[in-house]
The first five atom37 places (N, CA, C, CB, O) and aatype in JSON, in Angstrom:
{
  "aatype": [20, 20, 20, 20, 20, 20, 20, 20, 20, 20, 20, 20, 20, 20, 20, 20, 20, 20, 20, 20, 20, 20, 20, 20, 20, 20, 20, 20, 20, 20, 20, 20, 20, 20, 20, 20, 20, 20, 20, 20, 20, 20, 20, 20, 20, 20, 20, 20, 20, 20, 20, 20, 20, 20, 20, 20, 20, 20, 20, 20, 20, 20, 20],
  "atom_mask": [
    [1, 1, 1, 1, 1],
    [1, 1, 1, 1, 1],
    [1, 1, 1, 1, 1],
    [1, 1, 1, 1, 1],
    [1, 1, 1, 1, 1],
    [1, 1, 1, 1, 1],
    [1, 1, 1, 1, 1],
    [1, 1, 1, 1, 1],
    [1, 1, 1, 1, 1],
    [1, 1, 1, 1, 1],
    [1, 1, 1, 1, 1],
    [1, 1, 1, 1, 1],
    [1, 1, 1, 1, 1],
    [1, 1, 1, 1, 1],
    [1, 1, 1, 1, 1],
    [1, 1, 1, 1, 1],
    [1, 1, 1, 1, 1],
    [1, 1, 1, 1, 1],
    [1, 1, 1, 1, 1],
    [1, 1, 1, 1, 1],
    [1, 1, 1, 1, 1],
    [1, 1, 1, 1, 1],
    [1, 1, 1, 1, 1],
    [1, 1, 1, 1, 1],
    [1, 1, 1, 1, 1],
    [1, 1, 1, 1, 1],
    [1, 1, 1, 1, 1],
    [1, 1, 1, 1, 1],
    [1, 1, 1, 1, 1],
    [1, 1, 1, 1, 1],
    [1, 1, 1, 1, 1],
    [1, 1, 1, 1, 1],
    [1, 1, 1, 1, 1],
    [1, 1, 1, 1, 1],
    [1, 1, 1, 1, 1],
    [1, 1, 1, 1, 1],
    [1, 1, 1, 1, 1],
    [1, 1, 1, 1, 1],
    [1, 1, 1, 1, 1],
    [1, 1, 1, 1, 1],
    [1, 1, 1, 1, 1],
    [1, 1, 1, 1, 1],
    [1, 1, 1, 1, 1],
    [1, 1, 1, 1, 1],
    [1, 1, 1, 1, 1],
    [1, 1, 1, 1, 1],
    [1, 1, 1, 1, 1],
    [1, 1, 1, 1, 1],
    [1, 1, 1, 1, 1],
    [1, 1, 1, 1, 1],
    [1, 1, 1, 1, 1],
    [1, 1, 1, 1, 1],
    [1, 1, 1, 1, 1],
    [1, 1, 1, 1, 1],
    [1, 1, 1, 1, 1],
    [1, 1, 1, 1, 1],
    [1, 1, 1, 1, 1],
    [1, 1, 1, 1, 1],
    [1, 1, 1, 1, 1],
    [1, 1, 1, 1, 1],
    [1, 1, 1, 1, 1],
    [1, 1, 1, 1, 1],
    [1, 1, 1, 1, 1]
  ],
  "atom_positions": [
    [[23.73, -34.0, -5.54], [22.66, -32.75, -5.55], [21.72, -32.91, -6.83], [23.49, -31.15, -5.66], [20.56, -32.5, -6.78]],
    [[22.18, -33.46, -7.86], [21.41, -33.64, -9.03], [20.26, -34.49, -8.9], [22.18, -34.12, -10.01], [19.19, -34.28, -9.49]],
    [[20.53, -35.61, -8.02], [19.49, -36.57, -7.67], [18.38, -35.86, -6.91], [20.06, -37.74, -6.84], [17.21, -36.22, -7.01]],
    [[18.79, -34.84, -6.14], [17.82, -34.2, -5.29], [16.96, -33.3, -6.1], [18.48, -33.44, -4.17], [15.8, -33.09, -5.76]],
    [[17.5, -32.72, -7.21], [16.77, -31.97, -8.17], [15.66, -32.68, -8.76], [17.6, -31.53, -9.18], [14.55, -32.16, -8.9]],
    [[15.98, -34.02, -9.15], [14.99, -34.9, -9.62], [13.72, -34.96, -8.73], [15.58, -36.22, -9.75], [12.58, -34.86, -9.18]],
    [[14.02, -35.14, -7.52], [13.15, -35.4, -6.55], [12.17, -34.22, -6.47], [13.87, -35.67, -5.3], [10.95, -34.42, -6.44]],
    [[12.71, -32.96, -6.42], [11.97, -31.79, -6.47], [11.17, -31.56, -7.58], [12.75, -30.8, -6.35], [10.07, -31.02, -7.43]],
    [[11.65, -31.95, -8.84], [10.86, -31.83, -9.88], [9.6, -32.69, -9.91], [11.61, -32.06, -10.93], [8.51, -32.32, -10.35]],
    [[9.87, -33.76, -9.42], [8.78, -34.85, -9.36], [7.63, -34.38, -8.36], [9.43, -36.31, -8.85], [6.44, -34.61, -8.52]],
    [[8.18, -33.72, -7.32], [7.12, -33.3, -6.39], [6.45, -31.94, -6.79], [7.7, -33.19, -4.98], [5.24, -31.77, -6.64]],
    [[7.26, -31.0, -7.28], [6.66, -29.57, -7.54], [6.48, -29.48, -9.04], [7.65, -28.3, -7.0], [5.77, -28.55, -9.42]],
    [[6.97, -30.24, -9.91], [6.85, -30.16, -11.36], [7.95, -29.31, -11.9], [5.51, -29.6, -11.78], [8.45, -28.41, -11.23]],
    [[8.31, -29.59, -13.11], [9.44, -28.87, -13.62], [9.05, -27.47, -14.2], [10.11, -29.71, -14.68], [7.87, -27.18, -14.39]],
    [[10.05, -26.63, -14.47], [9.73, -25.32, -14.93], [8.87, -25.25, -16.07], [10.85, -24.63, -15.21], [7.99, -24.4, -16.21]],
    [[9.2, -26.31, -17.03], [8.4, -26.36, -18.33], [7.07, -26.95, -18.07], [9.12, -27.21, -19.45], [6.19, -26.64, -18.88]],
    [[6.78, -27.64, -17.24], [5.36, -28.12, -16.87], [4.65, -27.04, -16.31], [5.32, -29.29, -15.85], [3.46, -26.88, -16.62]],
    [[5.28, -26.2, -15.46], [4.5, -25.11, -14.85], [4.24, -24.04, -15.95], [5.27, -24.47, -13.57], [3.15, -23.46, -15.95]],
    [[5.17, -23.76, -16.86], [4.9, -22.89, -17.9], [3.73, -23.3, -18.71], [6.03, -22.75, -18.71], [2.8, -22.53, -18.91]],
    [[3.77, -24.59, -19.23], [2.69, -25.18, -20.0], [1.19, -24.88, -19.33], [2.99, -26.77, -20.1], [0.2, -24.42, -19.89]],
    [[1.35, -25.27, -18.01], [-0.07, -25.05, -17.16], [-0.38, -23.67, -17.23], [-0.02, -25.47, -15.54], [-1.55, -23.31, -17.35]],
    [[0.68, -22.75, -17.15], [0.28, -21.26, -17.05], [-0.33, -20.77, -18.34], [1.53, -20.34, -16.72], [-1.29, -20.0, -18.37]],
    [[0.23, -21.22, -19.34], [-0.26, -20.74, -20.73], [-1.43, -21.39, -21.32], [0.78, -20.9, -21.7], [-2.09, -20.78, -22.16]],
    [[-1.76, -22.63, -20.95], [-2.79, -23.51, -21.5], [-4.17, -22.55, -21.57], [-2.97, -24.93, -20.49], [-4.85, -22.56, -22.59]],
    [[-4.47, -21.86, -20.59], [-5.81, -21.22, -20.71], [-5.79, -20.05, -21.99], [-6.2, -20.48, -19.17], [-6.8, -19.84, -22.68]],
    [[-4.69, -19.45, -22.16], [-4.58, -18.59, -23.29], [-4.52, -19.35, -24.52], [-3.43, -17.73, -23.2], [-5.09, -18.87, -25.49]],
    [[-3.9, -20.5, -24.64], [-3.84, -21.33, -25.72], [-5.3, -21.84, -26.11], [-2.88, -22.47, -25.41], [-5.68, -21.89, -27.27]],
    [[-6.09, -22.21, -24.99], [-7.43, -22.72, -25.27], [-8.26, -21.52, -25.82], [-8.11, -23.35, -23.95], [-9.01, -21.68, -26.78]],
    [[-8.1, -20.28, -25.17], [-8.82, -19.29, -25.83], [-8.67, -18.91, -27.18], [-8.68, -18.3, -25.24], [-9.62, -18.65, -27.91]],
    [[-7.34, -18.88, -27.55], [-6.97, -18.6, -28.88], [-7.43, -19.66, -29.88], [-5.53, -18.45, -28.93], [-7.77, -19.35, -31.03]],
    [[-7.44, -21.0, -29.37], [-7.89, -22.03, -30.23], [-9.49, -21.9, -30.44], [-7.48, -23.44, -29.6], [-10.0, -22.18, -31.52]],
    [[-10.21, -21.45, -29.36], [-11.66, -21.32, -29.57], [-11.95, -20.24, -30.66], [-12.36, -20.94, -28.21], [-13.05, -20.29, -31.2]],
    [[-11.18, -19.38, -30.99], [-11.42, -18.4, -31.96], [-11.17, -18.85, -33.52], [-10.56, -17.23, -31.6], [-11.5, -18.15, -34.48]],
    [[-10.58, -20.03, -33.58], [-10.2, -20.49, -34.94], [-11.4, -20.68, -35.84], [-9.43, -21.79, -34.86], [-11.3, -20.4, -37.04]],
    [[-12.53, -21.15, -35.32], [-13.75, -21.21, -36.3], [-14.16, -19.91, -36.67], [-14.96, -21.93, -35.72], [-14.45, -19.74, -37.85]],
    [[-14.26, -18.93, -35.84], [-14.82, -17.55, -36.17], [-13.77, -16.97, -37.16], [-15.03, -16.55, -34.8], [-14.23, -16.36, -38.12]],
    [[-12.59, -17.08, -37.05], [-11.57, -16.41, -37.8], [-11.46, -17.13, -39.2], [-10.19, -16.42, -37.01], [-11.38, -16.48, -40.24]],
    [[-11.46, -18.37, -39.18], [-11.33, -19.07, -40.36], [-12.5, -18.86, -41.47], [-11.22, -20.47, -39.97], [-12.35, -19.09, -42.67]],
    [[-13.62, -18.4, -40.9], [-14.73, -18.02, -41.73], [-14.68, -16.65, -42.5], [-15.88, -18.01, -40.88], [-15.47, -16.34, -43.39]],
    [[-13.7, -15.91, -42.06], [-13.58, -14.55, -42.63], [-13.03, -14.6, -44.0], [-12.71, -13.65, -41.77], [-12.24, -15.47, -44.35]],
    [[-13.44, -13.66, -44.77], [-12.79, -13.58, -46.09], [-11.59, -12.85, -45.99], [-13.64, -12.96, -47.12], [-11.34, -12.25, -44.95]],
    [[-10.68, -12.82, -47.09], [-9.34, -12.12, -47.06], [-9.65, -10.69, -46.59], [-8.57, -12.11, -48.54], [-9.07, -10.18, -45.64]],
    [[-10.65, -10.06, -47.33], [-10.82, -8.58, -46.87], [-11.16, -8.38, -45.45], [-11.9, -7.91, -47.66], [-10.64, -7.48, -44.79]],
    [[-12.08, -9.24, -44.93], [-12.53, -9.19, -43.59], [-11.29, -9.43, -42.63], [-13.68, -10.27, -43.36], [-11.19, -8.75, -41.61]],
    [[-10.37, -10.35, -42.93], [-9.19, -10.66, -42.24], [-8.28, -9.51, -42.15], [-8.53, -11.76, -42.85], [-7.69, -9.19, -41.12]],
    [[-8.19, -8.88, -43.36], [-7.26, -7.6, -43.46], [-7.93, -6.57, -42.36], [-7.23, -6.88, -45.17], [-7.22, -6.05, -41.51]],
    [[-9.18, -6.35, -42.43], [-9.89, -5.46, -41.54], [-9.72, -5.82, -40.15], [-11.29, -5.41, -41.85], [-9.49, -4.89, -39.37]],
    [[-9.79, -7.08, -39.68], [-9.65, -7.54, -38.44], [-8.14, -7.33, -37.93], [-10.1, -8.95, -38.44], [-7.89, -7.02, -36.77]],
    [[-7.29, -7.51, -38.8], [-5.88, -7.36, -38.48], [-5.55, -5.82, -38.17], [-5.0, -7.91, -39.69], [-4.88, -5.5, -37.18]],
    [[-6.04, -4.94, -39.03], [-6.01, -3.52, -38.74], [-6.62, -3.19, -37.34], [-6.75, -2.76, -39.84], [-6.07, -2.4, -36.58]],
    [[-7.71, -3.8, -37.06], [-8.43, -3.47, -35.72], [-7.45, -4.04, -34.59], [-10.03, -4.2, -35.62], [-7.23, -3.41, -33.56]],
    [[-6.91, -5.22, -34.84], [-6.01, -5.72, -33.74], [-4.81, -4.75, -33.54], [-5.47, -7.21, -34.08], [-4.49, -4.39, -32.41]],
    [[-4.17, -4.32, -34.64], [-3.16, -3.36, -34.46], [-3.46, -2.17, -33.59], [-2.8, -2.91, -35.7], [-2.72, -1.85, -32.66]],
    [[-4.64, -1.48, -33.93], [-5.2, -0.42, -33.17], [-5.31, -0.74, -31.82], [-6.45, -0.03, -33.64], [-4.9, 0.07, -30.98]],
    [[-5.84, -1.92, -31.46], [-6.05, -2.25, -30.03], [-4.66, -2.44, -29.28], [-6.94, -3.59, -29.9], [-4.46, -2.02, -28.14]],
    [[-3.72, -3.11, -30.04], [-2.41, -3.21, -29.47], [-1.81, -1.77, -29.12], [-1.5, -3.98, -30.48], [-1.32, -1.49, -28.03]],
    [[-1.91, -0.94, -30.12], [-1.41, 0.36, -29.88], [-2.03, 1.18, -28.78], [-1.5, 1.08, -31.06], [-1.39, 1.97, -28.08]],
    [[-3.38, 0.93, -28.65], [-4.02, 1.62, -27.58], [-3.66, 1.04, -26.21], [-5.51, 1.59, -27.78], [-3.48, 1.77, -25.24]],
    [[-3.55, -0.19, -26.16], [-3.02, -0.88, -24.9], [-1.76, -0.29, -24.5], [-2.8, -2.38, -25.09], [-1.59, 0.02, -23.32]],
    [[-0.79, -0.09, -25.45], [0.48, 0.29, -25.16], [0.55, 1.77, -24.68], [1.3, 0.06, -26.33], [1.47, 2.12, -23.94]],
    [[-0.35, 2.57, -25.07], [-0.54, 3.89, -24.59], [-0.91, 4.0, -23.13], [-1.53, 4.53, -25.39], [-0.6, 4.99, -22.48]],
    [[-1.58, 2.99, -22.62], [-2.04, 3.08, -21.18], [-1.13, 2.23, -20.29], [-3.55, 2.59, -21.02], [-1.53, 1.87, -19.18]],
    [[0.06, 1.91, -20.75], [0.98, 1.09, -19.77], [1.73, 2.11, -18.98], [2.07, 0.06, -20.54], [2.54, 1.76, -18.12]]
  ]
}
């Protein structure tokens, strides 16, 4: 049976490979923000953090 699972993984891909493929667009989007975020001063970054917290709270309200 174990040998058959190897064949299925080769044909359909492993769970890990599928997960990596699924999250890669999000990883790429996050990485694209690096230049913009790294240019922020400490003060601006603190403000941005507060903004993100509000956005997360608002999103939770509408679930």
